[in-house]
N, C-alpha and C positions, 0 to 999 in steps of 0.2 A: 733788426736790432732794437731792444728797448733800452733806452739810455735816459738819464737826467736831461731836462731841457737846459739849453744855454741862450744868453741874450741873443745870440744870432738866430735863434729859433722863433723869436717873436712875430716876426712877418709871417712866417709859415703857419704858425699856430692860429694867428687872426685870419688868415685866408682859410683855414679848415673851419674855423667857426662860423665865418660868414657863408661858406659854402654850404654847409649843411642846411641853411635856410630857417632854423627854428628860433634865431634870437632877433629881437628888434635892434635898430640902430642904437638906441639907449643902452641896452644889454650889452651891445659889443663894445661900446664905448667904456662901460663899467669894467668889462673882461680885459680890455687893453690896459685899464688903469691898474687892475690887480697884476697884470703881467708886469709891467713897469716896476710897481712896487717890489714885486717879488725879486726881480733881477736887479733892482738898485739896492736892495737889501745886502748885508755883508755875506756872500755866499761862500766864502772861503772859510769861515769860522765855523767850529763845532755846533750842533743844534742847542738851542737853549730853550727851555720849557716856555711855553707861551710866546715865542719869537716865530718871526716868518720864516725860520728855518726849519720850524716843525711843519712846514707845508712843502709838498713835493709836486713838482711838475715834470712829468716823464713825456718822452715822445717815441712813437714807433718810427725809426728811421730807416727808410728804404732809398737811400741816397740822398733823400731830403725827407723832413718829417712828413707823414701820411696821417698819423693818428696822434692824439693827445689825451693825458689824463692828468687831472688835478685832486689830490686828497690831502687833508689835514684832520688833525685830532679835534674831536668834540670837547670843548671847553667844559671844565667841571665833571667829566665822567671818566672812568678809570678803564683804558683799553678800548674805548670806543672811537672810530674815525669816521669821517663822511667823505664819500667820493662826489665832489662838486661838480666835476666836468669830466667827459669821456666823450670823444669824437673821432671819427674816421672820416677822412674825405670822401665824398660821394662816389669818385672815380675807383676807390679802392674798398667800398663797402661791400660785403658779402664773402671777403676772402679769409674771414676768421681773425682778422687783425685786431678789432675791438675786444673779442674775446681774449685774445692773447694779452693785450694790455690790461684787462680787467683781471685775468688770472694772475698777471704779474703782482698788481696792487694787493690783491689777496694773499699771495704767498709771502711778498715782502713784510706784510703787517702780521701774518701768522707767525713768522719766523721770529720776529721781535717780541712775541709773547701777546700780541693786541688780540682782543676777543670778538669785537663786532664791527661790521662795516655797515653803513647807513648811505642810503641813496635817496635824494628827493628829486621828483620831476613833476611835470605838469600833467593834468588830467585831460587836458584837451585832446581831441581827436586826432590831430596831427603829431601828437607824441605816443601813439599806440604802439608803432614799431619800436621806440625807445623802451617802453614798459615790456613789451613783449621780449625784447633782448634780456632784460633784467631777469624776469621770470625764466627763460630758457636757461640762464646760468645759476639757477637755484636760489634766486632771491625771492622772499614772500612778502607781499603787502602787508605793512604792520599798520598804517594809518592812512586815513584820508580826511584833511580838512577842506571842507567845502568851501569853494569861493574864495579861496586863500590869496593868490594871486591877484586877482581881480574877479568882477562878477562873471560866473560861470567858468572859472578856472580853477580846479580843486588842486591842493598839493597832495601828491601820492608819495609816501616814504615806504621805501624797500629795505629788508635788512638781510643780512647774511652772517651766521655765526662762524667766527673763523677757527679752522683746525689747525692745529700745530704739526 
């Protein structure tokens, strides 16, 4: 079941992020801060343009969260969104859960009339499986900024045009 994340999911989301082994301790700390800010925002009110309520954390829940995705609008662009984070616990990878999360995000945005989903990731060799996942799901490499994150670590941007 895919559902909106709740504050009770915070610990499980952080455990998934740590378990995939792609993030440094500093990046995990920043992710924890993002989650805290998100859950501390006024989650009960209607979305307001430019607010944290335009951002969405969702989880794939199989008795407890085993996958997570975070997406938000691109500022100053009409109908363009970013998928900032998607992960499935390593114990559950290969079951199609990541694809289901990704498809859910795409369908949710397409139904709303949004037009473009962007994904940025690292060009490091240990992210090849991540890049292959995006290509498998129809995403095209749009740009590569060499040594963006640090020396030897390119930023690779993928895109998908959303279809209603």
